[in-house]
N, C-alpha and C positions, 0 to 999 in steps of 0.2 A: 354376617353384618350385624351391627348394633341394633338393639330393640329400643324404640323411642316411646312406645307406649307399653302397657303392661302385657305380659306374655299370655294373653287370653283374649277372646273376643268380648265385645261389649255385652252381649247376652250372657256369656259366662260370668263376667264380672258382676253384672246386675244380680244374677242368681246367687253368687257368692255373698254379695253385700246383703241381700235379703236374709240370708241365713244369719248373718251377724246381727242385723237390725232386729229380727224377730226372735233371736235366741232367747229361750227362757232364762231367767236369773236363777241359777242353781244354788244360790246362797241366800239365806234369810238376812235381809238388811236390818241391822239393829239400830241404825241411826239414819236421819235424813241426809246426813253428810256421808257420801259414799266412801271418802277417804278413811273415815273412822272404821270401816269394815275391811280394810286391806292390811293383812298381816304378812302376805307373801304374794308373789305373782300368780300363784294358783288361784287366788281369789278373783283376779281379773278375768280369768277364762270363763267364768260364769256370767259375765256382764254382756249385755247387748250393746250395739253401736251407740245408741243414745246415751246409755249410762257411761260408756267410755268417754264420750265427748263431755259429759258433765264432770266426770272425774278429772279430765284434763284441766277444766276451769278451776276445780278445787285445788289441784296441785299448784297451779300458777298462783292462786291466792296465798297458799301456804308458803311457797317459796318467797314471794314478794314480802310478806309480813315478817318472815324470819330473817331475811337478809337485811331488811330495814332496821332490825334491832341489832343484829350481830355483825353486819358487813359480810361480804363474800362475793362470789361470782354470780351475778344476776342475769345479764343478757344471754350468755351462752346456755344457761340452764332453762330459761324460758323458751329458747328456740328449739329445744329437742323434746318437749313434753309429749307430743303425740307420737313421735318416733320411739321414745322410751316405752310408752304403753304398748305400741304395736309390736315391738321386739319381744317384750315379756309375754304378750298375749299369744304370739305365734310360736315362739321357741320355748323349749322345755328347760328353762333355766332353773337351777344352776347346772343341770347335767349338760345342757348346751352352754357353751362358754361365751359370755358377752364381754368384750374387751374395749374399754373406753380409752381413746387417745387423749392424753393430757389428764383427763378426769375432772376438769373444772366444770363440766356440764352434767354432773352425776346426781344433782340434788333430787330430781324426780325419781331416779333409780333408787336412791337411798330410802325415799319415802314409801316406796311400794315393796321394799325387800326387808321389812321387819324393823325399820328404824324410825318409824313414824313417831312413836312416843318419846324418842330421844332427840327428835329433830330440833327442838328448841335449844339444844346444847351445841348446835353446829358451830365448829371452829372455836369453841370455848375450851378453857383449860379442863382437861379430863373429860371432854365431851367428844362427839363424833367428828371425824375429820371432814374437811371440805373437799377431799379427794378420795378416790377408791383406796381402801385399806383392808388388806387380807385378814388381819386380826379382828376386824369388825364383823365380817359377814362372808359366808361361802359364796355369795353373789358377786363379791369384789374379787375378780380373778387375778389382777395384778396390782402391785403397789406402784402408782404412777402419779406424776405431777409435771413431768417434762414431755414435750411434744414428740410426735412422729415415731413412736415406738410400737403402736398397736398392731401394725401389720406384721412386724417381725415376731412379736410375742405370739400372735395368732397363728402364723405359719408354723412356728415351732410346736404349738399345741396341736395343730392339725396333723403334722407329721407324726407326732407321738401317738395320736389316736389311731392313725392308720397302722402303725407298727403293733399296736395293742388290740387291733380289730374292734375298736370302739367306733360305733356309727353315729355318735352324737355330733352336733354341729359346732362350728367355731365362727363367731361373728366379730369383726373389728369395726368400730365406729370411729372414723377419722374426719376431721374438718378440712376444708379447702386450704385454710391457713397452714395446717400441719403438712400439707402436700408440698409446701415450698422447701422442705428439708430433704436433703439427699438420702437420708436413711429410709424414708418412705419409699423412694424409688428403687433403692437397693432391694428392699423387701418385695416390692411388686415384681421386679425383674426375676428374683429367685422363685417367687410363687408361680409365675407363669411357666418357669422351667420345670419345677417339681410337679405341677398339675395336681396338687392336693385339693381336697374339698375345703374351700375357704370362701367365706362371704365377707366382702368389704363394703361397708356403707360409707359413701362419700357424702358427708353432711356439708352441703354447699350453701353458705350464707353470705358469701363474698366478703367476709370479715373474719379476721382472727382476733387480735387485740386492737391493732390499728388497721387501717385499710390495707388489704393485701397488696403485695408488690410482686413484680416479676412476670416473665413471659408465661409461666404456668398458670398463674392466677388470671391473666388476661385471656388465655386459651379456655379455661374453665368457664369464665363468665361471658364469653362471646355468644351473642344471640343474634342469629340472622332473622330479621323481620321479613315480612312478605314482600315489601318493596325491594329489599336487597336481593332476595331470591329471584324476583321477577327480572330485575335488571341483569343479574348474572345469567339467568336462563336466556334472556334476549340476546346478550352478547355471544353466548355459546351457539345459539341457533344461527345467528347471522354469520358467524365464522364457519360453522360446519356446512351450511348450505352452499358456500362458495367452493366446497371441496368435492363437488359433483357427486357421483354415486357412493363413494366411500364416506363422504360426510353425511349423506342421507342415512346410510346404514347406522353410523354411530349415533346420529340424532334420534333414530327410531329406538335404539336401546336406551338412551338417556330419558326419552319421554316415558318409557315404561319403568324407569328406575329413579324417579325423582327423589324417593326416600334415600336412595344410595348417594345421590348428589348431596343431600342435606347431611348425610352421615360423614361425608368428607370434611365438613366444616364444623363438626361438633367434637366434644371430648371423647366420644365413643371410638373414634379412629385411634387415638393414643392408647386407650386401654385394651382395645382389640389387638393392637400391635404387640402389647405385652402379654398376649394370650389369655386375657380375661374376657369372659362374656360380659358385655356391658348392657345394663338395663336402665333406662331413664332418659332424661330426668323426669322425676315424678314429684308431685306436690308433697311437701313434708309436713303439712298440717291437716291433711285429709286422712283421717283414720281409716276410712274405707279403702282408699287406694293403697295405703301403706300395708294394711293387713292382707289384702288380696295379692299384692306383689310379693310380700315376704313368704306367704304360703306357697305361691307358685315356685319361687326359688327353692324353698325348703323341700318341696315334694318332687320337683321336675328337673333339677339341674345337678350336675356333678362338676368337679373341677373348680377353678377359681372364678368367682363371679363378683362384679362390682355393680352396686346399685347406687345410682346418682340421685340424691334426694335434695330438693330445693327447700330451704327453710329461711325464716326471718329471725335474725338475732334480736332478742328482746321481745318476742311475740307476746302480745296480750297486755303489755304495760307501755303506754304511749311514750313516756320519757325515754325508756330504753330502746324502743323502736326508732325514735327520732335521733338518738345519739348513742348507738350501741357501744362505741368505744369508751365513752364516759362511764357507762354502766356495765362494762365488762367485769371489772372487779372494783369494789368500792367499800367505803366504811358505812356506818349507820346513816340512814336518811329518812326523810318524812315521806310517807307513802303518797299522801294527797298531792304533794307538789313535786316530789322527786328530788328536792333539794337536800344536800348533805346537812347533817347536824352541825350546828355552829361549833367551831373549834378555834382556838387561839394558841399562839405559841411562836417561838423563834422560827426563822426561815429553815427549811429542811436542808439536809445535805444535798439531796437531789436538785433542789432549786438553786442552791449555791453553785453546784457544778454547772448547771445550765446557764446561769448568769455569767459565770467566769469564762466558760469556753466561748461565749458570744463576745465578751469584751476582748479576749485575747485574739480572736479571729478578725476583729476589726483592723488590727494593725499588723497581724502576722498572716499573710496570705497563704502560707504553707499549711495552715491548720485545716484538717478535714475531720469530720465526725462520721462514725459508722455505728450503726446499731442493728440488732437482729430482731426486727419486727416490734421494737419497744421504744419508739421515739417519745411517747408520753411518759411511760414509766421511768425512763432514764433521764428525763429533763431536757431532751433535745428538740422539742417541738419548736421553740423559738429559733434555735439555730437552723432548723430545716426551712423556716420561713425567711430568715434573713440572709442565709447563704445556701440557697438550693443547689447551686453547682458544686458545693463542697460537702454536701450531705448525702450519705448513702445508707438507705435501709435495704439490707440484703435479704429480708425475709427470715424465716426461722432456720438460719443456717450459720451457726456460730463458727463452725470450722472454716467455711468460706470467708466469713467476715475477717478472721485473723490473717489468713493468707492473702486476701485481697488488700488488707492494710499493709502487709509486708511489701506487696508490689508498689503501693503508693510511696512507701518509705524509701524503697530502692531508688526512686527517681527524684528524691529531694524533698518530698512533702513530710508533714508531721501529723500522721493519722492518730486519732483518738478513738479507740474501740470502747464503747460504753455498753456494758451488759451487767446483768445481775451476777453476783458471785457464784451462785449455784449453777447458772447457765454456762459460766466459763469452764466448768468441769468438762463440758462436751467438746472442748477444743484443745485439750492438753497437748496432743501431738503437734498440732500446728504452732502452738506457742513455743514448744521446745525446738522443733525442727525448722520451722519456716521463719521464725522471728529471732529467737535467741541464738541459734547456731550461727546465722550470718550477722548477728549483733546489730539489728536494725532499730532505729529510733521510733518504735511504736509505743504509744501510751495505752495502758489498759485501765479504764475507770470502772472499778468493781463496786457497783451499787449494791445495797442490801447485804453487805458483809456482816458476819455475825448472825445471831438469831434474829428472825424476822417477825416472830409472833404467831399470828393465827393461821398462816398458811402451812406451818408444820415442817416435818422432816424433809420433804422434797424441795423446799425452798430456803431452808436455813443455809446461810453462807459461812459455815464453820470449818471449812477445809482449806480455804485459799492460802492462808499463811503457810500451811504445811506443804501444799503441792506447788507453790511458787518458790519457796525458799531454797529448794535443792537445785534450781535451774541455773546453770552458768550464765553470766552476763545480765541477769535480771536484777533490777533494783526494786525493792518492795517498801512502800511507805504506808503509814496509817496516821491520819490527822487527828489531833485531840479535839478540834473544834472546826467550825465552818470557815473561820479566817485562815487557819492553817491548811485547810483543803484547797483554797484558791491559790495559796503560795506554792503548794506541792504540785498543782496542775501546771502552774507557770514554770516551775523547776523542771517538770517532766518533759514538756513540749520543747524545752530548750536543751534537753540532754541529747547525747549522741548514741544512747543505748536504750534497750527496752526498759520501761518502767511500769510498775503497777501501783495504783493508789486504791486502797480499799477503805470504804466508808460505810456507815450503818444506815439502816432504814430509819426515817423519822426526823424529828427536829434537831437542830444544832443546840449549842449552849448559850445562844443569845449574845454572842460576842460580836462587836462591831467589826465590819470588814475594812481592811486597810484600803486606802484609795490608790496606793501604788503597789505594783507587784515586785516581789523580791525573791531572788533565788535562795533556796536553802542549801547549804553545802552538803553534798552527797555523803551520807554516812555519819552526820553529826547530830548528836542528841542535845538536849538542853536540861540543865538543872533547874527544877521548879521550886524545890524546897531542900534546904540543907539539913542534915541530921548526923548523928554519930552512932546510933544503936542498931538501925535497921534500914536497908535500902529497898524501896518499892520501885519496881520497874513495870509500870502499866502501859499497855499499847492502845493507841487510838481512843475510842470512846470510854475506855476504863481509866483514863488519866484523871478526870475530875472526881470520880468515886474514890480514887486512890488519895487525892489531896484531902478529901473529906475524911477518909480513914486515918490519914496522918494526924489530923486534928483530934480524932477520937483516941488514937494511941498516945498523944501528948497528955491527955487527961489521965492516962494510966501510967504516966512517968516514962514513956518510951519516946525517944527522939528519932523520928523517921525521916530520912531523906527521900525525895521523890524526883526521879528522872523521867522525862518524856523522851523515849528513844527516837521517836519519829521514823526511824528506819529499822525495819526487821532484817533487811539485807541491803547493803552491808551494815553490820552492827558498828556502833561507836565503841570499839574494843577498849580503847584507852580510858574513856570516860567511865564506862561501866566497871572496868577492872579497878580503877583508882578508888571509886566510891564503895565498891564491894569490899575492898581491902580495909577501908576506913571503918565501915559499919560492921563487917564480920558476919553479916547475915543478909540474905536476899529473898525477896518475894517477887515473882513475876506474875502478871495478870493479863489475860487475853480473852477476847470474845471469839474464841477459836478452840478447836480440839487441842488437848495438851500434847498428843503424840505428834512429833515432828514440827511443832509450832515454835512460837517465839521463845517460850521458856526452855525448850529443848536446845535452841540455838545458843542461848545464854549459858546453859549448863555445859554444853560442849565447848564453848569458847573458854570458860573458866577452867575447865579440865585441861585443855590444851596449854593453858598458861600456868598449869600446876598450882592453881589457887583452889585449895580444898576448904570449903566452908558450907554451912547449911543453906540450901536453896529450896524454896517451896514454890512449886509451879501451880498456879490457879488457872483453870479453864475447864473445858468440857471433857468428860471421860469418853472412852472409846465406844460410844453407842450412839444410835440415832435419837434425836431429841423430838419429843412430841410438841404439838402446838400449845401455846400459852402466851399471855402477854410477855413482852420482852422483860419487864421488871421482874416477873415471876421466875422466868428462866435464869436471869442473872442471879437472883437470890438463891434459887435451887443449886446453882453451880458454885456458889460462894464467891462470886466476882462482883457483888455490890459492895458498898462501903462496909457494911457489917461483916460480910464474908472476908474482906481483905483484912480487917482488924483481927478476925479469928485466925486467918492464915499467918499473919505476922506474929501473933502470940505463939502459935504452934512452931513456927520457924525458930523463934528465940528459945523456946523450951528445948527444941532439938539441939540448939547450939550450946545448951548448958548454962 
């Protein structure tokens, strides 16, 4: 049966706590600020309980002040400060392996694992990452930024340790939001079957990025109060008393096993069914309880164990506690007020998408919107409020989102699946097998395509052109500006086949939005600038830099034509071929990896048409890209205006 308190008596717990409280400080403190004395988790283990509580406060202050300057993930990091300290206090990291799910809650972990002095560079160019990164520290066990992977990683580590007769521990820390993904349950199911020594910490704050959805979330957050329990007990007693002696016998057992009755209505039942020993729920901001529980588990249990920890997202910073969704991930802000730093600029692509889908849905009742736990991030909050019956947040379950959309499309609806480009990677089989094979009219709105800036390699959307281009029946579009985005969305929801629209993070080009929607002919590009010496073929957000480059080339005596392809698949073969023949030299530009991307498609098409001429492909090389401002990454890759000019000069030199 599940354990609902800590696996020890109150007297034992008090004695254990006294040891922590009264423990002598084994390290000479060089500064009144305890954090200044932490170079590794070993330094924590000399602190007593009062010092650990002071350190938790100092960590919060450091995290808040740094995120206020750099931006980042605030609320999730504030919610796990005490848990982070307790884990490193009890376990012998890095020999014991600590695996963070997603990794966006790892700032306190970074501060106490040797990166304190570099913490001011968090998420900056050539600074430390906002996620665990193996090259940064031996304490970062896995490179992660996507959810629901921690239990699978940890089970593999635990199995490897057993094969190598290594007795060190493996601990996975996963949030209740990440538990909405099927991969987490696949791992739990396998772990229960293998029965390896594995500790799973369920960090339950009833929030992922937006409020959690789904039956699992409701089950985890269900709390039976005393009134409910009394009412349930009264009904059972009344019913059982009417069953004569048999009922009295059952009632006698239940009276002796009230905790068993409670267990039936708590998450323990589920995890025990998966062959995990369940402990909790326990308070996640009580260092004493956390340390005592973790020590008991470390010293007295074998096999898979799940510890259910209740935390408050945004703990210690009132604005984040009151609105954890808003403060999940954010840009720079003012600490005193919690308000974001003033910013101005054109409407963002995300906001344009959100506004457009609402406008289209007003008159087209077939349109439905689907997201994977990201209504705010994908611009669908207004849609969810205006059309609640046609809005579906499936939780962190991109695979299900795609096949669910396929089901809607089969019965005549026009579903729009809105996810970040890098998250769409998680549902490739469903896109191929469940949508494109039956040729269903599903629209994929891929936000944050291209480099995204400070979130780094786990979130850059630089592969979608490559992994969507090869799929039969799929149409792939990229708008040059916010007005073209709204027309592409209108085109897509009125298509009878799968379509993907990829657009970048950030502001548009400050282009006025047309008041009327118009279909763009599938596979038709547009000539933006005529020329005779060089053809520039930029995709999406690289169109305006290419127009700027054409002006720069004109000053050098080179007359460059610029075509906005609009479609990566199908290509406008005739338009591109005609202008390539006229100019005799081609440069393609994309905010995507070069391998298998738009440039590859153009090169292949020209080759198939037996048109041999110099083609220069500009994009990202075949490696993962670190975090930096978008402008820096575009410059480094040579896909800004200056880089396009250089690419054009090199292509013409190649052509002789």
